[in-house]
C-alpha positions in Angstrom: 18.9 -48.3 47.3 20.6 -45.9 44.7 23.4 -44.1 45.1 22.6 -40.0 45.0 24.9 -37.5 44.1 24.6 -33.9 45.2 25.3 -31.0 42.6 26.1 -27.6 43.6 26.9 -24.8 41.5 30.5 -24.5 43.0 31.0 -28.4 42.3 30.4 -28.2 38.9 32.6 -25.4 37.8 35.5 -25.9 40.5 38.9 -26.2 39.2 37.3 -26.7 35.2 37.1 -24.4 32.8 33.1 -23.3 32.1 32.6 -23.9 28.2 29.5 -21.9 28.2 29.5 -17.7 28.5 26.9 -17.5 31.4 26.2 -19.7 34.2 23.1 -21.6 34.6 19.9 -19.8 35.2 17.6 -21.3 37.7 14.0 -20.5 38.8 13.9 -17.4 40.8 17.6 -16.3 39.7 19.3 -14.7 37.2 22.5 -15.1 35.2 24.6 -12.8 37.8 23.0 -14.2 40.7 25.6 -16.0 42.9 23.6 -17.7 45.0 24.4 -21.3 45.8 21.7 -24.2 44.4 21.6 -27.8 45.0 20.1 -30.7 43.1 20.2 -34.0 44.3 20.5 -36.6 41.4 20.3 -39.8 41.2 23.1 -41.9 39.8 22.2 -42.5 35.5 22.3 -46.2 34.9 24.3 -45.8 31.9 27.2 -44.6 34.6 27.1 -47.7 37.2 27.1 -51.1 34.6 29.9 -52.7 36.1 31.6 -55.6 34.8 30.3 -58.9 37.3 34.0 -59.9 37.2 35.7 -58.7 40.5 39.7 -58.7 39.7 41.7 -59.3 42.4 45.7 -59.0 42.6 47.1 -60.8 45.4 50.7 -60.4 46.0 52.9 -62.9 48.2 56.4 -64.3 48.0 55.1 -67.7 48.6 54.0 -68.8 45.4 52.1 -71.9 46.6 50.6 -70.4 49.4 49.5 -67.5 46.5 48.2 -70.7 44.3 46.3 -72.1 47.3 44.3 -68.4 47.8 44.0 -68.4 44.4 42.0 -71.3 44.1 40.2 -71.3 47.0 38.7 -67.6 46.1 38.0 -68.7 42.8 36.3 -72.0 43.7 34.0 -70.2 46.2 33.5 -66.9 44.6 33.0 -67.4 40.9 32.8 -63.6 39.7 36.5 -63.3 41.1 39.6 -63.2 38.7 42.6 -63.8 40.8 46.1 -62.6 39.7 49.2 -63.2 41.7 52.6 -61.7 41.9 55.3 -62.9 44.4 56.9 -59.7 44.8 56.4 -55.7 45.4 57.8 -55.1 41.8 55.9 -57.5 40.2 52.6 -56.2 41.8 53.4 -52.8 40.7 54.0 -53.9 37.1 50.8 -56.0 37.1 48.9 -52.8 38.5 50.4 -50.6 35.9 49.5 -53.1 33.0 45.7 -54.3 33.8 42.7 -53.3 35.7 42.1 -54.4 39.2 39.4 -53.9 41.7 41.2 -54.9 44.7 45.0 -55.7 46.1 45.3 -58.7 48.6 49.0 -57.9 50.2 51.2 -60.1 52.4 53.2 -58.2 54.7 56.2 -60.1 55.6 57.8 -60.2 52.1 61.8 -59.6 51.4 63.3 -56.5 50.3 59.8 -54.8 50.7 57.2 -55.3 53.1 53.4 -55.0 52.7 53.2 -51.5 54.1 56.0 -50.2 51.7 54.3 -51.8 49.0 51.2 -50.1 49.7 53.2 -46.6 49.8 54.1 -47.9 46.0 50.7 -48.5 45.2 49.2 -45.6 46.4 51.6 -43.6 44.7 49.9 -44.7 41.0 46.8 -45.8 42.2 45.3 -44.0 45.2 42.1 -45.4 45.3 41.8 -48.8 44.6 41.2 -51.3 47.7 44.0 -52.9 49.6 44.1 -55.4 52.1 46.8 -56.1 54.2 47.2 -60.2 55.6 48.9 -60.1 58.5 50.1 -62.9 61.4 47.8 -63.9 63.9 48.1 -61.6 67.2 50.0 -58.6 65.5 47.3 -56.0 67.0 50.4 -53.6 66.6 50.9 -54.2 62.7 47.2 -54.2 62.4 47.2 -50.6 63.9 50.0 -49.3 61.9 48.3 -50.6 58.8 45.3 -48.6 59.2 46.9 -45.5 60.3 49.2 -46.0 57.0 45.9 -46.4 54.7 45.1 -49.9 54.3 41.3 -50.3 53.6 41.1 -53.7 55.6 43.5 -56.3 56.6 42.9 -60.0 57.6 45.0 -62.5 60.2 46.0 -65.6 58.4 45.2 -68.4 60.7 44.6 -72.0 60.4 41.5 -73.3 58.5 39.2 -72.7 55.7 37.5 -70.0 57.7 40.1 -66.9 57.0 39.5 -67.5 53.1 35.6 -66.6 53.8 36.6 -63.7 56.0 39.0 -62.7 53.1 36.3 -63.1 50.5 33.9 -60.7 52.7 36.5 -58.2 53.1 37.3 -58.3 49.3 33.3 -57.8 48.7 33.0 -54.9 51.2 36.1 -53.0 49.7 35.2 -53.4 46.4 31.7 -52.2 46.5 32.8 -49.5 48.2 35.2 -48.8 45.6 32.6 -48.7 43.1 30.5 -46.6 44.5 33.0 -44.1 44.6 34.0 -44.5 40.9 30.2 -44.0 40.1 30.2 -40.9 42.2 32.8 -39.4 40.6 32.1 -40.5 37.1 28.5 -39.1 37.2 29.8 -35.5 38.7 31.8 -35.8 35.6 29.2 -36.4 33.0 27.0 -33.8 34.6 29.5 -31.3 34.4 30.3 -31.8 30.6 26.3 -32.4 30.2 25.7 -28.6 31.7 29.0 -26.6 31.1 29.4 -27.8 27.5 26.0 -28.2 26.3 26.9 -32.1 24.7 23.3 -32.7 25.1 19.9 -31.0 26.1 19.2 -31.0 30.3 16.4 -30.0 31.8 14.9 -30.0 35.8 11.3 -30.1 35.7 9.3 -29.7 38.8 5.3 -29.0 39.8 4.5 -28.6 35.5 7.3 -26.4 35.0 10.8 -26.1 34.2 13.5 -25.3 37.0 16.7 -25.6 35.1 17.4 -25.8 31.4 20.7 -25.7 29.4 21.6 -24.2 26.4 21.6 -27.4 24.1 17.8 -28.0 25.4 16.7 -24.3 24.5 17.9 -25.0 21.1 16.1 -27.8 20.7 12.9 -26.5 21.9 13.8 -23.2 19.7 13.4 -20.7 22.8 16.1 -19.1 24.8 17.0 -20.5 28.2 15.3 -17.6 30.2 11.9 -18.0 29.0 12.0 -21.8 29.6 13.0 -21.7 33.1 10.0 -21.3 35.4 7.7 -21.7 32.1 5.1 -24.7 31.7 5.6 -27.9 29.7 2.8 -26.6 27.5 5.4 -24.0 26.2 6.7 -26.5 23.8 4.5 -27.0 20.7 6.4 -25.9 18.3 9.6 -28.0 17.8 9.4 -30.5 20.6 5.8 -30.5 21.2 6.8 -34.7 21.5 8.3 -33.7 24.8 5.6 -32.1 26.2 3.6 -35.2 25.5 5.7 -37.6 27.5 6.3 -35.5 30.3 2.4 -35.0 31.1 2.6 -38.5 31.3 5.3 -38.7 33.8 3.4 -39.2 37.0 2.5 -42.9 36.0 5.9 -43.7 34.1 8.3 -46.1 35.5 11.9 -44.8 36.1 14.3 -44.5 34.6 12.4 -43.8 31.3 13.8 -44.0 28.0 11.9 -42.9 25.0 12.0 -41.1 21.8 10.3 -37.7 21.3 9.2 -36.3 18.1 10.9 -33.0 17.1 9.9 -30.4 14.2 12.9 -29.2 11.9 13.5 -25.8 10.6 11.9 -27.4 7.2 9.0 -28.7 8.4 10.1 -32.1 8.6 10.6 -34.5 11.8 12.7 -36.5 13.7 13.1 -38.5 17.0 15.3 -36.9 19.7 16.8 -39.8 22.0 15.5 -38.8 25.7 16.1 -40.5 29.1 14.3 -39.1 32.0 14.7 -40.1 35.8 13.3 -39.1 39.0 15.5 -36.5 41.6 15.1 -34.4 44.5 15.4 -30.5 44.0 14.9 -28.1 46.5 13.5 -30.9 48.7 10.9 -31.7 46.2 10.2 -34.8 43.8 11.4 -33.3 40.4 12.4 -34.7 37.0 15.8 -34.8 35.2 15.9 -35.2 31.5 18.8 -35.4 29.1 18.0 -35.3 25.2 20.3 -35.7 22.3 20.3 -35.8 18.4 22.4 -34.7 15.4 19.4 -33.5 13.5 18.6 -30.1 15.4 
């Protein structure tokens, strides 16, 4: 099931400098209106391309045990790439030099224990998953670890089952971590698109434009106020090819990537790269479109 992102006016502008002179114009809203509007937007595929490799850093002062864990995890989980460190200092150095999807740490280590190492990691990497390995039966430590902010913990015990449990906890933690990253990447992406007019953006619903940004209006040869609430058929002059594409959305497979024909001011034509996806706008089905070209 695809992750979704809730966009509001406040979410788009909070803590950021808005590049355009006035806020976006939405249906039934003037540029002076401050009412909150929200758009539920599926995260675009371009933002969720993740490497299949899962990079794990395992920190344990026993190099033989660390090598054993590495061997078993990589043997049973081909997508894993496990690096090892034998101290908290070495672990922090590894994190500063490379990208890791998860940290697995022993608790009992000389000089710095696993929870102190967690504090060092959180100072520089507040979101990376951190799984603590604890001794069997140490429920009090497990409780302290949760309070300290570990993502999860696994108790060491005999047999190979512990490695299956560890791999399962890593998979779950990394999945949640990637989902959060995707959310914030998507939010940042939409902020740049809408606020800075880097590309043309529109939301279409019921045969009309519910939202457009300045760049899209420029591509169309119209002003934004005249487009919001207007039918697709208002695009016969500069961007008539988009009207044709929008008329066929009911039978399209999404996300849709296509090229639409636009007419330049000198009478020539050019192709505009276009991505369209389905969204929920005001609780009803709508379409989010993103267009870009250097020619218009």
